[in-house]
PLY file of the C-alpha trace (Angstrom):
ply
format ascii 1.0
element vertex 114
property float x
property float y
property float z
element edge 113
property int vertex1
property int vertex2
end_header
120.53 106.49 102.01
116.79 106.84 101.51
115.48 108.90 98.61
114.81 112.55 99.31
113.21 114.99 96.91
112.63 118.71 96.93
110.68 120.66 94.37
111.32 124.18 93.15
109.95 126.25 90.30
112.17 127.68 87.58
109.78 129.78 85.54
106.95 127.43 84.58
109.10 124.30 85.00
108.89 122.22 88.19
112.41 121.02 89.02
112.59 118.07 91.42
116.00 117.54 93.01
116.42 113.94 94.14
119.17 112.49 96.30
119.74 108.97 97.54
118.61 105.68 96.04
115.57 105.00 93.85
114.81 101.44 94.87
111.89 99.13 95.57
109.84 100.42 98.47
109.90 103.95 99.82
112.20 105.37 97.12
110.08 104.36 94.18
106.84 105.22 96.02
108.14 108.70 96.82
109.09 109.35 93.18
105.63 108.22 92.07
103.83 110.38 94.64
105.86 113.51 93.88
105.26 113.29 90.13
101.54 112.54 90.55
101.14 115.43 93.00
102.83 117.79 90.52
100.59 116.65 87.66
97.49 116.87 89.88
98.35 120.48 90.73
98.74 121.41 87.06
102.52 121.20 86.62
103.03 119.77 83.14
106.70 120.68 82.63
108.71 118.52 85.01
112.49 118.22 85.21
113.97 115.47 87.37
117.45 116.33 88.64
119.15 112.97 89.33
122.61 114.40 90.04
122.65 113.10 93.63
121.00 109.73 92.90
123.76 107.21 93.48
121.78 104.04 92.81
118.68 102.97 90.93
117.30 99.45 90.69
114.83 97.88 88.26
111.91 99.10 90.36
113.31 102.63 90.19
113.63 102.37 86.41
110.02 101.21 86.30
108.99 104.25 88.36
110.82 106.61 86.00
108.96 105.05 83.07
105.70 105.26 85.03
106.37 108.94 85.81
107.02 109.59 82.13
103.75 107.85 81.22
101.80 109.80 83.87
103.12 113.16 82.67
102.67 112.34 78.98
99.12 111.12 79.70
98.37 114.60 81.04
99.87 116.16 77.86
102.96 117.24 79.75
106.70 116.82 79.37
109.15 115.07 81.68
112.91 115.42 81.24
115.98 114.22 83.12
119.11 116.18 83.96
122.47 115.59 85.67
122.58 111.80 85.47
125.32 110.19 87.50
127.54 107.74 85.64
125.75 104.77 87.23
122.26 106.05 86.35
123.46 107.09 82.87
124.81 103.58 82.24
121.56 101.94 83.36
119.46 104.26 81.16
121.78 103.45 78.26
121.79 99.66 78.84
117.99 99.59 79.02
117.82 101.78 75.88
115.62 104.30 77.66
117.58 107.13 76.02
115.10 106.61 73.18
112.26 107.41 75.61
113.61 110.07 77.94
114.82 113.52 76.98
118.10 113.67 78.90
119.71 117.08 79.16
123.29 117.92 80.14
122.57 120.93 82.35
119.62 122.58 84.03
119.62 125.83 82.04
119.53 123.99 78.72
116.87 121.63 80.06
114.59 124.48 81.20
114.98 126.23 77.84
114.19 122.99 75.97
110.60 122.80 77.20
107.97 123.88 74.67
0 1
1 2
2 3
3 4
4 5
5 6
6 7
7 8
8 9
9 10
10 11
11 12
12 13
13 14
14 15
15 16
16 17
17 18
18 19
19 20
20 21
21 22
22 23
23 24
24 25
25 26
26 27
27 28
28 29
29 30
30 31
31 32
32 33
33 34
34 35
35 36
36 37
37 38
38 39
39 40
40 41
41 42
42 43
43 44
44 45
45 46
46 47
47 48
48 49
49 50
50 51
51 52
52 53
53 54
54 55
55 56
56 57
57 58
58 59
59 60
60 61
61 62
62 63
63 64
64 65
65 66
66 67
67 68
68 69
69 70
70 71
71 72
72 73
73 74
74 75
75 76
76 77
77 78
78 79
79 80
80 81
81 82
82 83
83 84
84 85
85 86
86 87
87 88
88 89
89 90
90 91
91 92
92 93
93 94
94 95
95 96
96 97
97 98
98 99
99 100
100 101
101 102
102 103
103 104
104 105
105 106
106 107
107 108
108 109
109 110
110 111
111 112
112 113
């Protein structure tokens, strides 16, 4: 299944709900475009909901890191929520838990923004 993403605002936090696969090609390009568009329109508190992402490859991991870098470069914050077991394991294996702020649920994640 191709990656789909929808954006909604919860207070001043932009929540992006993704579903599908974040892989080389359209999936990673879509993630990159959505995050850049949010930053370009002034959204600096971004929460990526990965609860329906069933697969992520190395290109997808690279895009997550790139999204984090883009948001941080604009003095914003990017956090992850609702990781599936597969995505959680990949983030853990790559030791990206030291980079990303991963939250257990959306309410806690929204409250955790500065």
